C-alpha positions in Angstrom: 0.0 0.0 0.0 1.4 3.5 -1.0 0.9 6.4 1.3 2.4 9.7 2.5 3.4 10.4 6.1 4.7 13.6 7.5 8.3 13.6 8.8 8.5 12.6 12.4 5.3 10.6 12.4 6.7 7.4 11.1 9.8 5.2 11.7 12.5 7.7 12.7 15.3 5.2 11.9 14.0 4.5 8.4 13.5 8.3 7.9 17.1 9.0 9.0 18.6 6.3 6.7 16.6 7.6 3.8 17.4 11.4 4.4 21.1 10.9 4.9 21.3 9.1 1.6 19.5 11.7 -0.5 22.3 13.5 -2.4 23.0 17.1 -1.5 21.7 18.2 -4.9 20.2 15.9 -7.5 18.2 17.3 -10.4 17.5 20.4 -8.4 16.3 18.6 -5.3 18.5 19.7 -2.4 19.2 18.0 0.8 21.3 19.8 3.5 21.3 16.7 5.6 23.2 14.4 3.2 25.5 12.1 5.2 24.2 13.4 8.6 25.3 11.4 11.6 22.6 9.5 13.4 23.2 11.4 16.6 22.5 14.7 14.8 19.4 13.7 12.8 16.7 14.1 15.5 18.0 17.2 17.0 18.8 19.0 13.7 17.2 17.5 10.6 14.0 16.1 12.1 13.6 19.1 14.3 14.0 21.5 11.4 11.5 19.4 9.3 8.8 19.5 12.0 9.5 23.2 12.9 9.4 24.3 9.2 6.0 22.6 8.7 4.7 24.8 11.5 6.4 27.9 10.2 8.7 27.9 13.2 12.5 28.6 13.2 12.6 29.3 9.5 15.8 30.7 8.0 15.5 34.1 6.4 13.7 34.0 3.1 12.0 30.6 3.8 8.3 29.9 3.9 6.6 27.0 5.9 7.3 23.7 4.2 5.8 20.3 5.0 8.1 17.3 4.5 6.4 14.1 3.5 7.8 10.6 3.1 6.3 8.3 0.4 6.0 4.8 1.9 5.3 1.6 0.0 4.2 -0.8 2.8 7.1 -0.5 5.2 9.7 0.9 2.9 10.3 4.7 2.3 10.6 5.2 -1.6 10.6 9.0 -1.8 10.3 12.3 -0.2 8.0 15.2 -1.2 8.0 18.7 0.1 5.2 21.2 0.0 6.1 24.9 0.4 3.0 26.4 1.9 2.9 29.6 -0.3 5.0 31.5 -2.7 7.5 34.2 -2.0 9.4 36.1 -4.7 12.3 33.6 -4.7 10.0 30.7 -5.1 8.0 32.1 -8.1 10.9 31.9 -10.4 12.6 29.2 -8.2 11.7 25.9 -6.8 8.1 26.6 -6.6 5.6 24.8 -4.2 6.6 21.2 -4.5 9.9 19.4 -4.7 10.4 15.5 -4.8 13.0 12.8 -4.7 12.4 9.1 -5.6 15.2 6.7 -4.5 17.1 5.4 -7.5 16.1 1.8 -7.0 12.4 2.8 -7.2 12.6 5.0 -10.3 10.7 4.2 -13.4 8.0 2.3 -11.4 5.3 5.0 -11.2 6.1 6.1 -7.7 6.8 9.7 -8.7 3.5 10.0 -10.5 1.5 8.4 -7.7 3.4 10.4 -5.0 2.9 13.6 -6.9 -0.8 13.0 -7.2 -1.1 12.3 -3.4 1.0 15.4 -2.7 -1.2 17.6 -4.9 -4.2 16.5 -2.9 -2.4 17.4 0.3 -1.4 20.7 -1.2 -4.9 21.6 -2.0 -5.5 21.8 1.8 -2.4 23.9 2.4 -1.6 26.1 -0.6 -3.7 29.3 -1.0 -2.7 29.9 -4.6 -4.9 28.6 -7.4 -2.1 26.6 -9.1 1.0 24.9 -8.0 4.4 26.1 -9.3 7.0 23.5 -10.0 10.3 23.6 -11.8 12.3 20.8 -13.5 15.7 20.6 -15.1 15.5 20.3 -18.9 17.8 17.2 -18.6 15.3 15.4 -16.5 12.5 14.5 -19.1 11.1 11.7 -16.7 10.2 14.2 -14.0 8.7 16.6 -16.6 6.5 13.7 -17.9 5.4 13.1 -14.3 4.4 16.8 -13.8 2.6 16.9 -17.2 0.7 13.6 -16.4 -0.6 15.2 -13.3 -2.5 17.9 -15.2 0.6 20.2 -15.5 1.4 22.4 -18.3 4.7 24.2 -19.2 4.1 27.8 -18.3 7.5 29.0 -19.6 11.2 27.9 -19.8 14.7 29.2 -19.8 18.0 27.6 -21.0 18.1 25.1 -18.2 14.6 24.6 -16.7 10.9 24.2 -17.5 8.5 26.0 -15.2 5.3 24.0 -14.8 2.0 24.9 -13.3 -0.6 22.5 -12.1 -4.1 24.0 -11.5 -5.7 23.4 -8.1 -9.3 23.0 -7.0 
């Protein structure tokens, strides 16, 4: 069974192992906790994830952000993040949603199913009428996922497509 769970409401050990192995930057998905030590995970990474979702202790320029893990039965296969609203840097930047699927689970439909579930969650959080997403041009699989979730290419630059997904 596939489902989303907020960070900190699941198996902390599995969350830790997943987060520490997400590369620091892969296809535009960043992870400042790559290779974090176990002793530091709960007091820094997990605390930040839960604080950010409540809008607490945000770094300058950040907006509240919910961290979700995509689980398939008892295994984490991906992470999705919902930024609760846009600020100027997000409008032409990362947008509302970012996601990462572990390499061993790619190409199996997890990104599409996870994004569909994340969109339903975002409808309860995001005040804007559409979601903003960004994808590297050298990542056609992710672009395909976004387009298959009712997304459309709003505009592009030399390196990225900027996708919008209507809400409600």
